[in-house]
C-alpha positions in Angstrom: 79.8 121.9 76.5 76.4 120.4 75.8 76.9 116.6 76.0 73.2 115.8 75.9 73.0 117.0 72.3 75.8 114.7 71.2 74.3 111.7 73.1 70.8 112.1 71.7 71.9 112.8 68.2 74.4 109.9 68.1 71.7 107.5 69.4 69.2 108.7 66.8 71.6 108.7 63.9 73.2 105.3 64.4 72.0 102.9 67.0 68.3 103.4 66.5 68.5 102.8 62.8 69.9 99.3 63.2 67.4 96.5 62.5 69.1 93.7 64.3 66.6 91.0 63.2 67.0 91.9 59.6 70.8 91.7 59.7 70.9 87.9 60.5 68.1 87.0 58.1 69.2 89.1 55.2 72.8 88.0 55.4 71.9 84.4 56.2 74.2 84.4 59.2 74.6 81.3 61.4 76.6 79.9 64.3 79.4 81.9 65.8 78.6 85.0 63.7 75.0 85.1 65.1 76.2 84.6 68.6 78.8 87.4 68.3 76.1 89.7 66.8 73.7 89.0 69.6 76.4 89.7 72.2 77.2 93.0 70.4 73.5 93.9 70.3 73.2 93.2 74.1 76.2 95.4 74.8 74.7 98.1 72.6 71.3 98.0 74.4 73.0 98.0 77.8 75.0 101.1 76.9 72.0 102.9 75.5 70.1 102.2 78.7 72.9 103.6 80.8 73.1 106.7 78.6 69.4 107.3 79.1 69.6 106.9 82.9 72.7 109.1 83.2 71.2 111.8 80.9 68.1 112.0 83.1 70.2 112.3 86.3 70.9 115.8 87.7 74.2 116.9 86.4 74.9 120.0 88.5 75.6 119.9 92.3 74.0 122.7 94.3 76.8 123.5 96.8 74.9 126.5 98.3 72.3 124.0 99.5 74.9 121.9 101.3 76.5 125.1 102.7 73.2 126.0 104.3 72.7 122.5 105.8 76.2 121.4 106.9 78.3 123.1 109.6 81.7 122.0 108.3 82.2 124.5 105.4 85.8 123.3 104.8 84.6 119.9 103.7 82.2 121.5 101.3 85.0 123.8 99.9 87.2 120.8 99.4 84.5 118.8 97.6 83.6 121.8 95.5 87.3 122.3 94.6 87.6 118.6 93.6 84.4 118.7 91.6 85.5 121.8 89.7 88.9 120.2 89.0 87.3 117.0 87.7 87.6 116.5 83.9 85.7 113.6 82.5 87.6 111.0 80.5 87.1 111.3 76.7 87.1 108.2 74.6 88.4 107.8 71.1 85.3 106.6 69.3 87.4 105.7 66.2 88.7 102.6 68.0 85.1 101.4 68.7 84.1 102.3 65.1 87.1 100.3 63.7 86.1 97.4 65.9 82.5 97.5 64.6 83.8 97.8 61.0 86.1 94.8 61.6 83.2 92.8 63.0 81.0 93.8 60.1 83.7 92.8 57.6 84.1 89.4 59.3 80.3 88.9 59.4 80.1 89.7 55.6 83.0 87.4 54.9 81.4 84.6 56.8 78.1 85.2 55.1 79.7 85.2 51.7 81.5 81.9 52.5 78.2 80.4 53.8 76.4 81.6 50.7 79.1 80.1 48.4 78.7 76.7 50.2 74.9 76.8 50.0 75.1 77.7 46.3 77.4 74.8 45.6 75.2 72.4 47.6 72.1 73.7 45.7 73.7 73.1 42.4 74.6 69.5 43.4 71.0 68.9 44.7 69.6 70.3 41.4 71.9 68.0 39.4 70.8 65.0 41.5 67.2 65.9 41.2 67.6 66.2 37.4 69.2 62.8 37.3 66.4 61.3 39.4 63.7 62.9 37.1 65.4 61.7 33.9 66.3 58.2 35.2 64.6 55.2 33.7 62.3 53.2 36.0 64.2 50.5 37.8 62.2 47.8 36.1 63.4 48.9 32.7 67.1 48.6 33.6 69.1 45.8 32.2 72.1 44.0 33.9 74.4 45.7 31.4 73.0 49.2 32.3 73.7 48.5 36.0 77.2 47.1 35.2 77.9 50.3 33.2 76.7 52.6 36.0 78.5 50.7 38.7 81.5 48.7 37.4 82.4 47.7 40.9 79.4 45.4 41.0 80.6 43.5 37.9 84.1 43.2 39.5 82.7 42.0 42.8 80.5 39.4 41.1 83.5 38.1 39.1 85.5 37.8 42.3 82.7 35.9 44.1 82.3 33.4 41.1 86.0 32.8 41.0 85.9 31.8 44.7 82.9 29.5 44.1 80.3 31.7 45.8 77.2 32.1 43.8 74.9 34.0 46.2 75.7 37.4 47.8 75.9 37.3 51.6 72.4 37.8 53.2 70.5 37.0 50.0 68.7 34.0 51.4 67.8 35.8 54.6 66.3 38.7 52.7 64.7 37.1 49.7 64.5 33.4 50.5 65.7 30.3 48.6 66.4 30.8 44.9 64.4 28.4 42.9 65.0 27.7 39.3 61.9 26.9 37.4 
């Protein structure tokens, strides 16, 4: 079985095509999603490095060399027997792929939610900006205009007058004495 072919082709076909930097910027990911993606990227790079190191390591044991060097042939026979009987563990890649797909789905869901919140906030800001641009200058406003925009001011003023207070708290400190000419 040629495992080097599978390893090289799987790296070229999937892991090497991922542009990690573009994922976060294009989807506008933030917070926990970015942290999870970075942790996943680190695990991916670690595994890729291990695969490269292991693929470069010699994969066959030369038992005849050890037979020529060592006197105890029974030990070599026992090791060769154990080596021949060894079957590497195979992993179900579908489980990892499903995990990746679930992570991707969660990241897309978070990105869409973030996009929705940002779009709503942008609409509110555009509305506020339009109000600011269309507003009359403060000097041109009348008392009736202010009372219409903020009825609570009119109610508060009526309450203060009914209690015999004619000046708002802090007015003298901020603007000085009121003088009637």
